Steps between C-alpha positions, in 0.01 A plus 500: 500500500672197651410423861852545646534842337157614615560371852844660512335837450189432709684383811793744497503781243140621521483501884823703512358764265171514693687528830714778355194703404336435837816605686498855354303628797764390753816586305585781741502263796756271341708791378526617862690179574761591245526857628528386862770235458696573178421861396835550322519161324632516145629210292501438125519120520133472397591638157697179439316245715193522277694337216687236705252211443507566122879505503506169687256347250703614198824387663369150575367471147831619351692241703282221369269437795186347352192717540128468430523682166735523205692826448249625244191410698648644821595831336155538345330420833719752680450765234120468526528522878722810495281682246185427699659600831641826361170585331294444816743681731550804275129529424413500870775750583371735230137477607514481881745791555592385853773714655809321628569514876807719437295735279733458200219434246149361461589161351493291816224243441588221438869430568676418174809364680284258699300395195825425313642307795192276537478455124860375478455286813197330343693446176788332686263282698310395187817400316702346784256442785506127422857475636412596855245712687799703622528650151160663544564582864819684410342678203196626689715597800704727271178643356358568848827665606477727195151613599597562862799707391276719283304585815817546707639735233183712533421450133176304540205445726413152624200490264730570201720202588213255556333595172834485318568149629160377383542668162835330441359156577185548289697632200734200507218246525325658201829533306576130538141411413523696174828326410341163579215577260746595225759224540262226622724191553805640323803588711370384837605214726190383685712294737632830634167682481451502874450803721564466873296818544198378305159416645545138391358223718746418775645151477535469877215546745496832680509305826847374405636831371759689701352848567842671535490851353669837457288803423446873506201637688309829499243600754312768686612564858306646790540559872152460654412642837473834680819668614564797728820697547626577851344847472158348436479580130381222266726338242342361185659238273391492135510206257850439368689247289722197542738324263754224540651165411387175658624146452484161667645154454268212586645175634178322401165613354390649833788636713787731410716792607534840341536872537373846409672827420243776500460876487189681619408867496198623698410873498373665816371840610418698812362849553835681510662311215459555130439221254797308367605321820539126490632209703754290314532137610778266385453138606694176459330182620570127497297212633280199433271471197199275451303394192202282425343432157123537537443411135690463175729805456364684808711515816418643842810609688632689795812595688618591848816710487732688733733774386663840505302819443628856456270802522556860404291800399523744212346846476485787744719538807368364825319197359382260773644191328846425637794341325518158657612141447325209667400135478149434378265215410302470177236233432336484158244317289494448124307345213706396197363420156745293297411661168788336313734214574768730641305820562256586775278793597453552873269705722632564848425663835784576741532645849804670658539598866697822558550581870615827650566710190289795631633586848245676718206414278203287593538227396868504399482171311387498137336218308572488128261311272585437136270356233607440142607271221822335389637349181714200581739272318426143611810286536546167317362189666696257708721268287255208505202721408701678231599165351136393484420829331773446238365154422151641449637785288693259276185295450311814394776596257497150346125533446556839333762354266275200419201720420717730286643210299153355445381832358 
């Protein structure tokens, strides 16, 4: 197996599948987010979004935009990928018998829509990623939106979507590898054989890279502390979930500005209340972001944000959580691993201050802690760094052509 193909699976596809399996135990917590904020959501756009990257790839090819592979080689690569993806997904559905969240059948794991979306996104990036990193950014954004809509439509658990995404990427990497073994040097343009989302050596030092990003995060939320209602009865908060979108633009490698849109759902109970009560928190923050590269491809970061927070409670009547809007602060810390040139995996810890949402309680201010992980698209470098990268890339491609001609 060629190194880029193996690394493409090792740094993205395999971790997604492993994370999907590991997430099975907390699926209910993330489903509560959907039920708290968008219980009646229904949209069929995901039925079409999954094929959008493939349609874009075929359209560009039909209009004469030069791609990595010839028509024949591309179709064979894609056919191998589709057969492998369908075989893996259908085999797992038939053997795992996981019931869908809506109870419609027992073919939930993994998500076939998400696997198709990430398969077609990887195809598009392999064929046309050389043009611009925005090709891959757009393709994987569509794929991620497809997976999120499957959850919003109550058709899949979070674990189904994560495993489906990894399956789509792995199937495509293997499909292209098989075609490469069959066609060898026939029908391929090595000058265009460049993947912005590969684990190739970066041409520009990490210390000169712009750490701007846009990502989706998932985490576990908790409200530590002991709380008492005004009648003296204790109130207990249980572990919950948090999900959201976070992005930042960096003016230089160390300082930037960004924002967060997040949703959190934290269940709670007291003696007179049955299970099924939860505090729903919607938050929108903006503020300063900081980043420092401690070593190659590893960044330590943080943020200090101020924003709007809305709280509400779902469940039985008489819940102690009030419906309230207020201004809050939210500092955070993160550790980002730049696993590919334009893709990063991040671990984060975040704090949110929520004053006065439980009138009469002691204390009446809650402290929300969220810990989790995020998958982020890393923006292109500054113009001068990007130009240096292009020069280095062209030199690599010339070496590839020279070695191919010598053979």
